[in-house]
MIMAR-310946 format. One record per residue (C-alpha): x, y, z. Coordinates in Angstrom, 2 decimals. Layout:
N
[site [X Y Z]]
...
//
This chain:
530
[site [55.27 -27.83 29.94]]
[site [53.70 -28.71 26.61]]
[site [52.95 -32.47 26.01]]
[site [55.29 -33.96 23.39]]
[site [52.91 -36.74 22.42]]
[site [49.40 -35.32 22.97]]
[site [47.49 -32.21 23.29]]
[site [48.15 -29.05 25.39]]
[site [49.83 -28.54 28.79]]
[site [51.04 -31.54 30.80]]
[site [49.47 -29.85 33.92]]
[site [46.03 -29.82 32.47]]
[site [43.93 -32.99 32.32]]
[site [40.25 -33.83 31.47]]
[site [38.89 -36.24 34.10]]
[site [36.65 -38.86 32.69]]
[site [34.13 -39.98 35.30]]
[site [33.52 -43.72 36.01]]
[site [29.96 -43.46 34.69]]
[site [31.45 -42.04 31.42]]
[site [33.70 -45.03 31.24]]
[site [31.00 -47.47 31.69]]
[site [29.04 -45.65 28.97]]
[site [31.88 -45.96 26.48]]
[site [32.36 -49.69 27.38]]
[site [28.74 -50.36 26.57]]
[site [28.90 -48.43 23.25]]
[site [32.16 -49.79 21.67]]
[site [33.62 -52.28 24.17]]
[site [36.25 -52.05 26.96]]
[site [39.41 -50.19 26.16]]
[site [42.75 -51.54 27.10]]
[site [45.46 -49.40 28.69]]
[site [48.44 -49.71 26.35]]
[site [51.87 -48.30 27.53]]
[site [53.24 -45.38 25.46]]
[site [56.83 -45.10 24.34]]
[site [58.53 -42.85 26.97]]
[site [60.02 -39.50 26.14]]
[site [63.54 -40.88 26.85]]
[site [63.11 -43.76 24.55]]
[site [61.79 -41.43 21.84]]
[site [64.58 -39.03 22.10]]
[site [67.16 -41.83 21.73]]
[site [65.54 -42.80 18.42]]
[site [66.04 -39.38 16.92]]
[site [68.91 -39.75 14.33]]
[site [72.01 -37.78 13.87]]
[site [71.22 -34.38 12.08]]
[site [72.33 -34.00 8.54]]
[site [72.78 -30.25 9.03]]
[site [75.75 -28.45 10.21]]
[site [75.55 -26.01 13.12]]
[site [74.30 -22.57 12.10]]
[site [73.13 -19.33 13.79]]
[site [69.76 -19.70 15.41]]
[site [69.52 -23.33 14.52]]
[site [68.93 -25.95 17.16]]
[site [70.14 -29.53 16.38]]
[site [68.96 -30.71 19.87]]
[site [67.32 -34.17 19.62]]
[site [64.47 -33.20 22.11]]
[site [63.73 -29.90 20.17]]
[site [63.46 -32.11 16.92]]
[site [61.17 -34.43 18.49]]
[site [58.83 -31.69 19.68]]
[site [58.60 -30.56 16.13]]
[site [58.35 -33.96 14.42]]
[site [54.59 -34.50 14.34]]
[site [51.24 -32.59 14.82]]
[site [47.87 -33.64 16.13]]
[site [46.36 -36.00 13.65]]
[site [45.40 -39.55 14.50]]
[site [48.51 -40.86 12.47]]
[site [50.74 -38.47 14.42]]
[site [49.43 -39.68 17.63]]
[site [49.99 -43.31 16.66]]
[site [53.50 -42.45 15.53]]
[site [54.33 -40.54 18.73]]
[site [52.72 -42.85 21.24]]
[site [54.27 -46.08 19.60]]
[site [57.65 -44.69 18.84]]
[site [57.14 -44.96 15.15]]
[site [58.03 -41.59 13.71]]
[site [59.51 -42.25 10.22]]
[site [61.08 -38.87 9.74]]
[site [62.32 -35.99 12.03]]
[site [63.39 -32.43 11.16]]
[site [67.26 -32.28 11.13]]
[site [67.11 -29.05 12.91]]
[site [64.75 -26.20 14.23]]
[site [65.29 -22.56 13.57]]
[site [63.63 -19.71 15.44]]
[site [63.68 -16.53 13.32]]
[site [62.87 -13.22 14.95]]
[site [62.68 -10.99 11.90]]
[site [62.11 -10.88 8.19]]
[site [65.83 -10.82 7.71]]
[site [66.20 -14.06 9.68]]
[site [63.68 -15.69 7.36]]
[site [65.58 -14.55 4.19]]
[site [68.85 -15.80 5.70]]
[site [67.22 -19.18 6.33]]
[site [66.06 -19.31 2.62]]
[site [69.73 -18.75 1.52]]
[site [70.95 -21.19 4.07]]
[site [68.48 -23.86 2.68]]
[site [69.74 -23.31 -0.97]]
[site [73.25 -23.72 0.24]]
[site [72.73 -26.80 2.31]]
[site [70.02 -28.40 0.18]]
[site [67.59 -28.36 3.09]]
[site [63.73 -28.38 2.84]]
[site [61.94 -25.94 5.00]]
[site [58.65 -26.52 7.04]]
[site [56.92 -23.41 8.52]]
[site [55.72 -24.21 12.05]]
[site [53.08 -22.27 14.04]]
[site [51.54 -24.04 17.00]]
[site [51.96 -27.65 15.71]]
[site [48.25 -28.19 15.95]]
[site [47.51 -29.42 12.40]]
[site [45.34 -32.51 12.25]]
[site [46.01 -33.39 8.56]]
[site [49.84 -33.55 8.41]]
[site [50.83 -29.97 7.51]]
[site [54.08 -29.87 9.58]]
[site [55.41 -33.47 9.25]]
[site [58.87 -34.00 7.66]]
[site [58.92 -36.47 4.79]]
[site [61.36 -39.29 4.60]]
[site [63.42 -37.86 1.83]]
[site [67.14 -37.64 0.86]]
[site [67.30 -33.86 1.64]]
[site [67.68 -32.69 5.13]]
[site [64.52 -30.89 6.64]]
[site [64.65 -27.66 8.72]]
[site [61.57 -26.62 10.61]]
[site [61.15 -22.93 11.02]]
[site [59.30 -22.24 14.28]]
[site [57.72 -18.77 14.16]]
[site [57.09 -18.50 17.95]]
[site [59.52 -15.70 18.29]]
[site [57.71 -13.65 15.76]]
[site [54.95 -12.91 18.28]]
[site [54.58 -9.00 18.79]]
[site [51.79 -6.57 18.38]]
[site [53.45 -4.12 16.02]]
[site [50.63 -1.61 15.42]]
[site [46.93 -0.79 16.25]]
[site [44.99 1.76 14.27]]
[site [41.91 2.42 16.41]]
[site [40.40 4.61 13.73]]
[site [40.55 1.97 11.12]]
[site [40.24 -0.86 13.60]]
[site [43.31 -2.65 12.07]]
[site [45.91 -4.39 14.16]]
[site [49.19 -5.61 12.76]]
[site [50.78 -8.66 14.42]]
[site [53.76 -10.86 13.77]]
[site [52.36 -14.20 12.49]]
[site [53.78 -16.45 15.24]]
[site [51.42 -15.00 17.87]]
[site [49.30 -17.73 19.48]]
[site [45.56 -17.13 20.22]]
[site [45.66 -16.26 23.94]]
[site [48.54 -13.81 23.61]]
[site [46.91 -12.13 20.66]]
[site [43.70 -11.72 22.62]]
[site [45.56 -10.57 25.67]]
[site [47.39 -7.83 23.73]]
[site [44.21 -6.65 22.07]]
[site [42.40 -6.73 25.42]]
[site [44.93 -4.10 26.92]]
[site [43.45 -1.81 24.27]]
[site [39.78 -2.74 24.53]]
[site [39.60 -4.68 21.37]]
[site [39.30 -8.44 20.21]]
[site [39.74 -10.33 17.08]]
[site [37.08 -12.85 17.94]]
[site [38.78 -15.79 16.15]]
[site [38.47 -18.76 18.50]]
[site [39.12 -22.16 16.84]]
[site [39.17 -25.13 19.23]]
[site [42.80 -25.17 18.93]]
[site [43.03 -21.43 20.06]]
[site [45.26 -22.22 23.08]]
[site [48.23 -23.27 20.95]]
[site [47.44 -22.19 17.25]]
[site [48.83 -19.12 15.75]]
[site [47.63 -16.17 13.53]]
[site [49.98 -17.36 10.69]]
[site [48.73 -20.72 10.88]]
[site [45.14 -19.62 10.80]]
[site [45.82 -17.80 7.57]]
[site [47.73 -20.57 5.94]]
[site [44.92 -23.12 6.57]]
[site [41.85 -20.87 6.08]]
[site [40.80 -21.49 9.64]]
[site [37.37 -20.88 11.20]]
[site [36.68 -19.75 14.75]]
[site [33.83 -20.98 16.69]]
[site [31.95 -17.60 16.62]]
[site [32.66 -16.94 12.96]]
[site [29.05 -16.24 12.36]]
[site [29.57 -13.01 14.17]]
[site [33.31 -12.21 13.76]]
[site [33.86 -13.90 10.34]]
[site [36.33 -16.46 9.24]]
[site [39.87 -15.80 8.86]]
[site [39.53 -14.65 5.26]]
[site [37.25 -11.95 6.47]]
[site [39.55 -10.86 9.24]]
[site [42.82 -10.97 7.19]]
[site [43.19 -7.54 5.76]]
[site [46.88 -7.61 4.47]]
[site [50.31 -8.32 5.69]]
[site [53.84 -9.37 4.66]]
[site [55.39 -12.60 3.42]]
[site [58.76 -13.72 2.49]]
[site [59.25 -16.16 -0.43]]
[site [62.38 -17.76 -1.97]]
[site [61.93 -15.25 -4.74]]
[site [61.53 -12.20 -2.65]]
[site [59.23 -10.37 -0.27]]
[site [55.56 -9.45 -0.95]]
[site [53.53 -6.86 0.81]]
[site [49.70 -7.11 0.92]]
[site [48.19 -3.59 1.59]]
[site [45.16 -3.51 3.87]]
[site [42.75 -2.05 1.49]]
[site [39.03 -2.02 2.27]]
[site [38.14 -3.09 -1.28]]
[site [39.88 -3.15 -4.55]]
[site [39.06 -3.86 -8.30]]
[site [42.86 -4.09 -9.26]]
[site [42.87 -7.54 -10.50]]
[site [42.81 -10.68 -8.44]]
[site [43.11 -10.26 -4.64]]
[site [46.51 -11.69 -3.82]]
[site [45.58 -12.01 -0.18]]
[site [43.62 -15.15 -1.30]]
[site [46.70 -16.80 -2.69]]
[site [48.08 -16.83 0.94]]
[site [44.86 -18.02 2.49]]
[site [44.98 -21.72 2.50]]
[site [48.61 -21.75 1.01]]
[site [49.84 -24.25 3.71]]
[site [53.47 -23.08 3.66]]
[site [54.07 -23.78 -0.11]]
[site [54.35 -20.34 -1.37]]
[site [56.28 -18.73 1.39]]
[site [56.34 -17.82 5.05]]
[site [53.88 -15.13 6.36]]
[site [55.70 -13.07 8.93]]
[site [53.07 -10.23 9.49]]
[site [49.48 -9.94 9.41]]
[site [47.18 -7.02 9.51]]
[site [43.71 -8.11 10.87]]
[site [40.30 -6.41 11.31]]
[site [39.48 -6.04 15.05]]
[site [36.44 -4.98 16.95]]
[site [35.85 -3.28 20.36]]
[site [35.29 -5.91 23.06]]
[site [31.65 -6.75 23.33]]
[site [29.59 -5.19 26.01]]
[site [27.65 -8.36 26.53]]
[site [27.97 -11.97 25.61]]
[site [25.93 -15.07 26.64]]
[site [25.33 -18.65 25.39]]
[site [21.95 -20.33 25.57]]
[site [20.51 -23.77 24.95]]
[site [17.34 -24.84 22.97]]
[site [16.19 -28.68 22.77]]
[site [14.32 -29.78 19.57]]
[site [12.29 -32.93 19.23]]
[site [14.55 -33.94 16.35]]
[site [17.72 -32.84 14.38]]
[site [15.52 -32.11 11.32]]
[site [13.34 -29.60 13.02]]
[site [16.55 -28.08 14.67]]
[site [18.38 -27.77 11.43]]
[site [15.22 -26.17 9.84]]
[site [15.11 -23.61 12.68]]
[site [18.84 -22.86 12.37]]
[site [18.55 -22.32 8.60]]
[site [15.71 -19.89 9.09]]
[site [17.56 -18.06 11.81]]
[site [20.54 -17.66 9.56]]
[site [18.57 -16.70 6.44]]
[site [16.62 -14.09 8.36]]
[site [19.76 -12.47 9.50]]
[site [19.10 -12.55 13.09]]
[site [22.26 -11.30 14.79]]
[site [23.34 -14.26 16.97]]
[site [27.10 -14.97 17.16]]
[site [27.18 -18.61 17.00]]
[site [24.82 -21.54 16.12]]
[site [25.88 -25.18 16.97]]
[site [23.33 -27.92 16.55]]
[site [24.13 -31.48 18.00]]
[site [22.20 -34.42 16.73]]
[site [20.65 -36.79 19.03]]
[site [23.67 -39.09 19.38]]
[site [26.05 -36.14 20.21]]
[site [23.56 -34.71 22.60]]
[site [23.47 -38.14 24.43]]
[site [27.23 -38.43 24.44]]
[site [27.77 -34.86 25.70]]
[site [25.51 -35.41 28.61]]
[site [26.82 -38.89 29.44]]
[site [30.50 -37.75 29.48]]
[site [29.71 -34.80 31.81]]
[site [29.54 -37.10 34.71]]
[site [26.78 -35.07 36.33]]
[site [24.48 -38.27 36.43]]
[site [21.90 -36.79 38.81]]
[site [21.52 -33.50 36.96]]
[site [21.29 -35.44 33.67]]
[site [18.84 -37.85 34.96]]
[site [16.73 -34.96 36.21]]
[site [16.97 -33.18 32.89]]
[site [16.19 -36.31 30.95]]
[site [12.97 -36.89 32.96]]
[site [11.88 -33.15 32.66]]
[site [12.44 -33.31 28.89]]
[site [10.57 -36.46 28.41]]
[site [7.58 -34.99 30.20]]
[site [7.45 -32.42 27.42]]
[site [7.84 -35.26 24.71]]
[site [11.50 -34.41 23.93]]
[site [12.71 -38.12 23.91]]
[site [15.79 -39.84 22.72]]
[site [15.71 -38.24 19.24]]
[site [16.13 -34.80 20.68]]
[site [18.81 -32.35 19.33]]
[site [20.53 -29.66 21.15]]
[site [21.21 -26.20 19.98]]
[site [23.76 -23.91 21.70]]
[site [23.66 -20.31 20.37]]
[site [25.58 -17.27 21.34]]
[site [24.54 -13.62 21.45]]
[site [27.41 -11.02 21.45]]
[site [27.38 -7.20 21.35]]
[site [25.55 -4.39 23.08]]
[site [22.94 -5.32 25.58]]
[site [19.94 -4.18 23.47]]
[site [21.30 -6.21 20.47]]
[site [21.76 -9.33 22.46]]
[site [18.30 -9.05 23.92]]
[site [16.83 -8.61 20.52]]
[site [18.91 -11.39 19.04]]
[site [17.88 -13.78 21.81]]
[site [14.20 -13.19 21.67]]
[site [14.11 -13.35 17.79]]
[site [16.11 -16.67 17.68]]
[site [13.87 -18.15 20.43]]
[site [10.66 -16.98 18.86]]
[site [11.67 -18.57 15.52]]
[site [12.94 -21.87 17.25]]
[site [9.61 -22.11 18.87]]
[site [7.91 -22.33 15.58]]
[site [9.86 -25.62 15.02]]
[site [9.17 -27.14 18.39]]
[site [12.11 -25.64 20.16]]
[site [12.30 -25.48 23.92]]
[site [14.54 -22.85 25.47]]
[site [16.14 -24.03 28.67]]
[site [18.24 -21.13 29.79]]
[site [22.15 -20.63 29.94]]
[site [23.34 -23.54 32.20]]
[site [24.21 -25.82 29.32]]
[site [25.73 -22.78 27.36]]
[site [27.87 -21.74 30.36]]
[site [29.31 -25.31 30.66]]
[site [30.03 -25.32 26.91]]
[site [31.75 -22.03 27.25]]
[site [33.76 -23.13 30.17]]
[site [35.01 -26.31 28.47]]
[site [35.25 -24.92 24.80]]
[site [39.02 -25.13 24.93]]
[site [39.26 -27.82 27.53]]
[site [37.52 -30.53 25.48]]
[site [40.57 -31.21 23.29]]
[site [42.26 -32.57 26.45]]
[site [39.59 -35.36 26.57]]
[site [41.54 -36.97 23.63]]
[site [44.51 -37.54 25.80]]
[site [42.31 -39.23 28.63]]
[site [40.49 -41.31 26.09]]
[site [43.73 -42.55 24.52]]
[site [45.13 -43.60 27.90]]
[site [42.00 -45.59 28.53]]
[site [42.27 -47.37 25.28]]
[site [40.07 -45.29 22.94]]
[site [40.98 -43.35 19.69]]
[site [39.04 -40.40 18.53]]
[site [39.01 -38.44 15.27]]
[site [36.92 -35.98 13.34]]
[site [35.94 -35.18 9.69]]
[site [34.25 -31.95 8.58]]
[site [32.81 -30.55 5.37]]
[site [30.40 -27.88 4.17]]
[site [27.80 -28.04 1.58]]
[site [24.34 -26.49 0.69]]
[site [21.41 -26.67 3.02]]
[site [19.46 -28.93 0.55]]
[site [22.07 -31.62 1.02]]
[site [22.79 -31.24 4.82]]
[site [20.74 -33.75 6.47]]
[site [21.14 -36.60 3.92]]
[site [24.84 -36.12 3.76]]
[site [25.30 -35.97 7.61]]
[site [23.35 -39.39 7.88]]
[site [25.44 -40.89 4.98]]
[site [28.83 -39.95 6.64]]
[site [27.93 -41.51 9.88]]
[site [26.53 -44.57 8.21]]
[site [29.79 -44.89 6.16]]
[site [31.94 -44.63 9.19]]
[site [29.91 -47.35 11.16]]
[site [29.97 -49.69 8.06]]
[site [33.80 -49.21 7.52]]
[site [34.47 -50.30 11.06]]
[site [31.89 -52.99 11.18]]
[site [33.57 -54.84 8.29]]
[site [36.78 -54.89 10.56]]
[site [34.61 -56.46 13.46]]
[site [34.68 -53.39 15.59]]
[site [32.20 -50.90 16.86]]
[site [32.38 -47.18 16.62]]
[site [30.56 -44.34 18.29]]
[site [29.86 -41.70 15.77]]
[site [27.91 -38.46 16.13]]
[site [27.67 -35.00 14.47]]
[site [26.82 -31.34 14.81]]
[site [26.38 -28.40 12.56]]
[site [29.43 -26.26 13.66]]
[site [29.23 -23.27 11.25]]
[site [26.22 -21.99 9.44]]
[site [25.71 -19.68 6.33]]
[site [22.78 -18.44 4.43]]
[site [23.21 -20.95 1.80]]
[site [24.67 -23.92 3.69]]
[site [26.41 -25.24 6.78]]
[site [29.34 -27.26 7.89]]
[site [28.84 -30.84 9.26]]
[site [31.42 -31.82 12.03]]
[site [31.47 -35.59 12.65]]
[site [33.31 -37.27 15.45]]
[site [34.03 -40.90 15.79]]
[site [35.44 -42.94 18.76]]
[site [36.55 -46.62 18.77]]
[site [38.71 -49.02 20.73]]
[site [42.41 -48.71 19.68]]
[site [44.50 -51.77 19.21]]
[site [47.79 -52.64 20.74]]
[site [48.98 -53.15 17.07]]
[site [49.52 -49.53 15.77]]
[site [49.13 -50.87 12.27]]
[site [45.64 -52.13 13.02]]
[site [44.65 -48.81 14.68]]
[site [45.89 -46.98 11.56]]
[site [44.05 -49.35 9.20]]
[site [40.84 -48.87 11.16]]
[site [41.28 -44.99 10.88]]
[site [42.02 -45.07 7.09]]
[site [38.97 -47.23 6.55]]
[site [36.71 -44.78 8.29]]
[site [38.34 -41.64 6.93]]
[site [38.37 -42.76 3.43]]
[site [34.69 -43.85 3.61]]
[site [33.63 -40.57 5.08]]
[site [35.74 -38.55 2.53]]
[site [34.22 -40.41 -0.31]]
[site [30.74 -39.61 0.83]]
[site [31.57 -35.84 1.17]]
[site [32.82 -35.81 -2.46]]
[site [29.95 -37.70 -3.91]]
[site [27.47 -35.35 -2.26]]
[site [29.29 -32.20 -3.52]]
[site [30.86 -31.22 -0.16]]
[site [34.25 -29.71 0.38]]
[site [36.93 -32.03 1.74]]
[site [37.72 -29.57 4.41]]
[site [35.70 -26.69 5.88]]
[site [38.32 -25.59 8.37]]
[site [41.25 -28.10 8.79]]
[site [42.96 -27.64 5.47]]
[site [44.51 -30.09 3.19]]
[site [47.96 -31.13 4.38]]
[site [48.58 -34.74 3.30]]
[site [45.58 -36.42 4.69]]
[site [43.12 -34.60 2.39]]
[site [45.31 -34.33 -0.59]]
[site [43.95 -37.43 -2.54]]
[site [40.50 -35.73 -2.60]]
[site [41.48 -32.26 -3.60]]
[site [41.16 -32.72 -7.37]]
[site [37.47 -33.54 -6.95]]
[site [36.89 -29.97 -5.65]]
[site [39.42 -28.02 -7.56]]
[site [39.71 -29.93 -10.80]]
[site [42.74 -30.81 -12.65]]
[site [43.15 -27.35 -14.19]]
[site [42.65 -25.82 -10.66]]
[site [45.45 -27.95 -9.19]]
[site [47.73 -26.83 -12.16]]
[site [47.06 -23.21 -11.23]]
[site [48.00 -23.90 -7.58]]
[site [51.17 -25.58 -8.68]]
[site [52.02 -22.77 -11.10]]
[site [51.96 -20.24 -8.33]]
[site [54.09 -22.42 -6.17]]
[site [56.67 -22.92 -8.94]]
[site [56.80 -19.26 -9.50]]
[site [57.50 -18.36 -5.91]]
[site [59.59 -21.51 -5.00]]
[site [61.12 -22.79 -8.01]]
[site [63.76 -24.91 -6.04]]
[site [61.00 -26.65 -4.15]]
[site [62.32 -25.62 -0.72]]
[site [59.02 -25.18 1.05]]
[site [56.83 -27.80 2.78]]
[site [57.15 -30.58 0.29]]
[site [54.20 -32.90 -0.39]]
[site [51.76 -30.64 1.45]]
[site [48.56 -29.43 -0.34]]
[site [49.84 -30.60 -3.75]]
[site [52.30 -33.16 -4.64]]
//
């Protein structure tokens, strides 16, 4: 059963060892266990629907509660404290293009606004109803989940867009293929959601971002249907696929996607390398990338994240032994940890491993085998569950992410963390903040920053703390020429900063396309652009 007010399946928990609890208390203070609003109380608060009964339309209060919010920090505050300001008036489950077109017609007749809903994993407010006069209808695409066609010669697979990550990979595995798109939200997020938010998987260095994998498809708009043919290349004007990548449900609803797949790899492994500091690690990662060494992933944690990762593992004896061994080789508290993957044929993975390690050694890198890499792989989709555990012990956690050229990576990473610390220091609280390079490119990289602090029994105070840190970090990103989002999209949380990246005319272009495809403003009001 899926959690209604947190991440993932209710049966899955992330155990936080006692030693980890003591570590967090020393870093930011003792958390307080604050009771959450119960599901029964939250359901009672769901107001009467403003929609009339209709085919394939659920007006059930519980169904509407499950579709009221996503996974952002404000969403969690709203759900856990029973402060949800708006609910969908109904939830529809289309199972065909005809159903979607029928829902557009229904929305025009009833005056409803429509919110496309994939896995509900948005962390920036993509799927939240707004408190508006018009009724809101959430369109849950989970019934559009089939593999329609697989072309093994062209290595193209056609899926309905509501398929979630595990089901997509299971269906491809039956035929010996993989898409290789593994965002941290993979357990719940959907193919259509990945496209609509320009998602990036953990191994995008090897498989590509979703814009590389999205070859074509089909979308329904209030003005009609549109087909995007899966051409390997075209010079016939602008590429219309890119209108749908990052469209965030404002242009229409993607119902099918044609994606580029690969045979499942013969071999895959994840290795770890320690560096004396983050600077030398970043230099090594940049050179590995620019040399074209065929690794599948490069993830470099700074010293603080390396410390936190080891502290929260609960393996005190193993961590202590490793710490003593590393210090013998002069890898002290400033050490940074690189986890890198090798994927493909055995000869290719051997070559990639040896080339990456040889280059890392030129920057003081110490290869330590696959134990840490295996632990990361085992927990790569379990780690979001830690957020549930932390919340229940009195701690809030959030992330910000950006991407920018290599020449500005190190200074910006430091500035983001400093801004977050200062923002909470002003409010007389401490914050544990750390960062890693999560995706790398020849010309730059993405910085993924995590921050953890004590939440308050007053939800307004918790939100004020979050807003102060989020805004401070966002302003630093913009000031340093970084994107406001490398992989999470815009939604509502990032919308105030979008003009700095797109410019006034750029926003007008986005709005012009929206107005052409949705002149009645039926779709996802307030997201991406106002």
